[in-house]
Structure formats: structure tokens, C-alpha cells
N, C-alpha and C positions, 0 to 999 in steps of 0.2 A: 390430376388423377383420372378424371373422366376421359381425357384424351388417351391416356395410357390404356384404359379399358377397351376403347374402340380399336386401338392399334393391336392389342393382344388378341382380341376377338378375330380381327382380320387374319392375323398370322395363323391362328389355329385352323381356320377354315380354308386356308390356301393349300392345304395338303390334298392328296388324292384320297377321297373318302369312299368307303365301300359299305359301311354298316347301314342297315335299313330299319333298325329297331326304333320304336317311339322314344326310347330313353337315350338315344344316341348323343344328343347335344349335352344332356345332363352328365352323362358319363365322361364325355370329352372335357367338359369344364372342370369336373372333379379331378381329372388326371393332370390338368394344367397347373402351372405355377400358382400356388394358393395365394401368393402375395398380390397377384392381380385381381383374382376373382372372388375369393372367399368373403371379403368385407361387403361386396356388392350383392352377392347371391343370398345372403341371409335375409329372409323376408322381414324379420323383425326390425331391420334397419330402415324399412320403408322404401326401398329402391324399386320394388315392383317390376323387376326385370322380366321382359318377355323377349324371346328370340325365335325367329323362323329362318331356317336355312333351306334353300332350294338347290338340290344337287342336280346337275344337268348331265344327261346321258345322250350322246349323239351317235351311238354305235349303230343304230338302225337307220340312220339318215335323217329322220325326223326327231328333233329334240324331245326328250322325255324328262319331266321335272319331278323329282321325288322330294317330299318335304320332311324335315325333321324339326321338332319343336322343343323349346324349353319354357316351361311355365306359361304357356299360352292359356289365357283364362277369359272368362266372360265378364269380369269386373270392368267398370268404366275406367277409361284413361283418356286424356285429351290429346288428340292427334295434331293439333295446331296446324302449322303450314303444310304438313305432309298431305293434307286433303286437296291441296291446290293442283297436284298433278292429275288426279282423276277428272277434275273440272276442266283443266287445260286440254286433256285428250278428247273429252266430249265436245268441247267448243270447236276443235279442229274437225271432228266428225260432223258436227252440226252444219258448218258451212259447206262441207263436201256433199252432204246429203241434200242440201238445198237444190243442187243441180242447176243453178242459174248461170247461164253463159256469161263469162266475164268476171264472175265472182270467185274469189278464193281467199285463202288465209291472209293475203297481203292487201286485200281491198280495204279502203277507208271505212271505218265504222264509227258512228256518232251515237253517243248516249244522250238522250234527253233526260228531263226530270219532271215527274208528274206529282211528286209529294214533297213536303217541306224538307224531309231528311235526305232526299236524293240530290245528286249533283250532276251537272253536265260534264261531258268529256268530248271535246271537239279538237283538241290540240295536244301533241306529245312532243316536247322538245328533245326527248332522248332518241327519237326515231330519225333516221336519215331523211325520211320524207316529211317529217314534222307533223304527221297525222297518225292517229291511233289505227291499229289493225289487230285482228285476232292473232296473227302470227307474231307481231311485236309484243303483245301482251303475254303470249306464251313464252317467248324468250326471256322476258323480264321475270316471269314466275320461276323459270328453271335456273336462270343465271344468278339471281340474288333474292329470290323469294319475295318479289314486290307485292305488297298487300293490295294496292290500288289495282294493279293488273289482274290479280285474282278476283277482286270484287267486280270488275267490269265483265269478266267471263261468267261469274256467277249471275250477274244481272242479264246477261245474254240468254242464259238457260233457265234459271229458276229452280226452286227446290224439287218440284215434282219431276221435271224432266231429268235432272241429274240423278236422283236416286232410282227412279224407275228404269232408266236406261242402264245404269250400273247393274241392277238386278237382272235385266234381260241378258246382259253379258255374262252372268254367272258370278258376279261379285257379291258376296253375301253381306247382308245386314248393314248396308250403308245408312248413315244418317247425317247428311250434309245439309245444314239448315240456314247458315248465316254467313254474312260478310265477316271479314276479320280486320282487326287493327283500325277500326273507325268507330267514332262515337255517334250517338243519335239514333241508332237502330236497336229495336228490341225484337222479341220473338215474333210479334205480329207484323211489324214493318218489314222484317226480312222476308215475308211471304210475297211482298210486292216487288216487281222488277220494272226497271226503267223502259221507256220506249227506245227502240233501236232502229237506226237507219244504216244500211250498208250500200256503198256506192260502187258503180263501175265507172271509173274516171270521175267525171263531174255529174253523172246521171244517177239518180236514185234507182237502185235495182231491187232492194228488199226493204220492207218496213214492217215492224211489228210494234203495235202500241203497248202502252203500259199494261201490265197483266198481274193477276193474282195467281200465284203458283204454290199452293200449299202441299206439303207432304207430311203424312203421319205414318211413322214407322211402326210396324208390328213387333219389332225386336226391341226389347228393353234391356240394356245391360244392367248388371247388378251393381249395387253400391254407388249410386250417382251423387250421394252427399259426401263430399271429400274435404279433408283438412280439418283444422281446428278453428279457423277464422278467415275472414277476408275483408278487404277494404272496399268501401262503397262511398263515393262522394267525399273521399278523404277521411272517412270515419272507419275505425276498426269494428267489425261485427264479430263477436266472439261465438260463432256457431259455424258448423260446416257449410261449405258453399254448394249450392244446388246446380249440378251440371246437366239436368234433365232436358234442357232446351239447347244444349251445346252440341257442336259437331261431334260425330263419332264414327269410327269404322274399325272392325277388328283388325289386328295387325296382319294376320294371314290374308285377309281380303285386300288390304292395302297393298301388300306385296304382289298379290295376283294381278293388280293393275299394271305394275312395272313389268311383270312377266308377259302380259298381253301386248304391251307396247314393244318390248324388246324381242320377243319370240312369238309372234302371232301364230306361226305354224304349229306350235305345241298345243293349240286349242282348236276345237271344232269350228267350222266356218261361221256358224251362227253365234259363237262366243268371241269372235274377233271384232275389233273396231272396223267400221265401214269407212275406211279411208284409203287413199291411194298409196302406192309404194313411195312416191315422192313425199307424201305427208309423213310416213313412217321415218324416212331419212331426215326430214326436218325435225321431228321430235327427238330422234337419237342425237342429232347434232346439238340441239338446245340443251338436252339433259347432260350430255357428256362434255360440253365445252367448259373450259376454265374462263373466268371473267376477262382476263387480259387477251384472250383469243377472240373476243367479241368485237365486231365493228359497229354493231347497232343493237343495243346501246353500247356506248363506250364506257368501259369499266376499268381503266388503267390503275385506279387506286385500290383495287381489291386484290387480295392475295389468292393464289390458286386454291388454297385449302378452304376458302369461304364456301359455306353450305355443302361441304364434303366432310361429314363427320367420320365415316369409316376411313381408315388408313391415314388421312390427312389431319384428322382431329379437329376439323372446323377452323383451322387457322394455318398461317404460314404458307410456304412454298410446297410444291409437289415433292413427295418423298422420292419418287422415281418417275422416269419418263415413259416407261413401257406399260403402265397401268392406267386404265380408264375406269371411271366410276360414273354410271348413269343412274341418277338417284333423285330423291326429294327428301328434304329434312323438315323437321318441325321442332319448335322450342317455345313453349309457353306454359304457364302455371306449373313450372318445374318439370314438365315432361319433355325429355329429349328423345327425338325419334329420327331414325334414318331407315329408308327402304331403298335398296339398290341392286343393280346388276353390276358386278365387278368382274373385269377381265384383265388378266395379266398376259399380254401378247408374247412376251419373251419366254415365259415358262408354260404357256398354253394352259392356263388355269382360268376357269370361269365359274361363277355361281351367283345365285340370288341370295340376298341377306336382308333381313329386317330385324330391328331391335328397338326396344323402348326401355328407358331408365328414368326413374323419378329422382330428382336431385334437389327438391325443395325441402330442406331439413326441418325448417320451423313450421311447415304445413300451414302457413298463412299465405293466402292467394291475393293477387293484384298488388 
């Protein structure tokens, strides 16, 4: 049923849209086949649906993006792996801004370990070169949402750099504070990042020691105590779970990162990523590739629909060959998220779309 919802939402927004009113999406959903949407849109069902649609107008030569919202709110929701894309984009910018001759996204990067909970990263069997690089970590994040790859990019940048740079770019209210999918870290230890070495061939070209990178957000989303209970150390705790130290970013802000990556010319120069044209092309390819198209890492066992919730439903083969989805998904604690740039080359349709739905019916987390 969730797959059907995402397919129907895509179909609705693939038409030529003209309305500019703030209630546009709500009206469109109400006019749609109620068998798809009505059960989900009822807030008492706890689905907490949010939708942001970015309509693209290229008539003036420079693309202009107009946004329409449905139920965009300030309550907390967990973005899960969708926050990996902002970190990946900033990591690409980081190595570009270093400006060190011979260093780029494909240079070997080694993570040391300075604390008991941290780990080394010196080898990557999924890379053709058999060593880690920022570029390979980004491909792994985009192609199959690899947790370790994201964590290594997080350890390159740290809390303060990530959030402060996003705000400089005009991305509102980010709160990216922690690694994902790994045990042993708490709110305090996530403020510490590993020592980093980047090589030009066999020669060390950049080193940054272990560092403390704390970020305290001034933006506090509402209702950060969620659910009816949660599991901790195998025991059920019958009280709401506290998400106040968890990652967060508003849905419209998250979509704006995709917009900056895919259409930088729609933003003022100082609100664009400081990366090269080749870097943009690299990101576009990583975000738009299907797993079986990848040579490094090799992912022949993954279907095209994997990590493509819109249109493909997150499973199976591609529905058609003339559509590309440049996106990042997230799925944890019952929150299912996708933010995407979708283009239908055959019918010349393009738009940005972000959506969140909560699917944990029993409201018990972990």
C-alpha cells in the first residue's frame, strides 16, 4: 500500500501544473482517487504526511522553483538516511576547497581512531582501487545508502562544520549530530571526530588530527517525545522516546539541498556549493545511477528500484527507461522519506518532490 501511495503521488505531479496557491497540493490530493490517499491523509491515523513539491519554470532561461506544501509542520520527525546527502555534498566541497594540488575526491583517505568507540578505515574491498576515498564513500551513500560510508564523511567534517556550512548556504534549521547504524556512540562521543589523512599517491598531503566539533542548534522542533514506548538493551520502556539529541532537518530544507545540487543556477552564487562542474556531474551520476549500472562498487544483486521510493516503490525493476530519479531516501523509526529531482525525458516533465510518511502503527521504537 505504501508503494501504491508513492506511485500515485508521482502520477499526480507529473502533469503540467500552473496553480500557485499555498493550498495547491491539498486541493490536488482531495481531487484524486480517494482510495489511494484518504486513509493516509487522516492525521488521526498517525501517518504524519508532509509533502513539498518544487515546480520548475525555465521560461526565462534561468530555472525558477516555486514550492507548494501539504502539511509542512514544525513537529519533530526522524529523517534517517536522507541526511546523508547534505553531508556527502559538503564532503565533496571540503576536498575541493582545500585547494591542494594533486588532491581530489578520488584521493586515498585514511581514518585513524583516537577514542575507544572509534575505528580505523584503511581498506575498502568494494573499491576498484581497494582503498577508501571521499568519492567512493559518496557513491556508496547514493547507490545503496551505506551507513559506514556516511559515518566516514561525518567524521571528516564534524557537527559544527556540517550545520554551520548548511546555514551559510541558506539551508534552514539543520541539526545533523550523529553517526548512524552503529553502536557505541552517544550524544557526547558523536562530538568527537577521527584523525584524517589524505594522500597524493603514496605521499601524505593533508592531515587533521582528532577534533572536538560540537554544534548546538538554536532551532528546537516541537514534540520531540514520540511514540508510546521503545526498546533499550532488549527491554521495553513504556514511555515516549526522546529524540532531542537525534538528527533533524525540515523537509523543505532537505529538498533545498537536492535543488542546490541539481540546479545550482537557481540560487545566488553565495548560496551554491563551492565545487567544480565536474564535481556536480559526479554527484548527478552517483544520485541518478541504478545499482546495476555501477562499476565501483559492484551491485549486481540489487534491483533498480532499491532506494528509489518515488515511482519505483523502493523495490523491483525500473517501471520505464525514460525517467531518472536523483534522490536520497531515509527509513528508520517508522519514518519513510524521499527527496528527489525527477525528470521524464520522453514527456519533458521535471520537478522536485519531497515526502515523509510515518508507518510505525504500534508506535514502539527500536
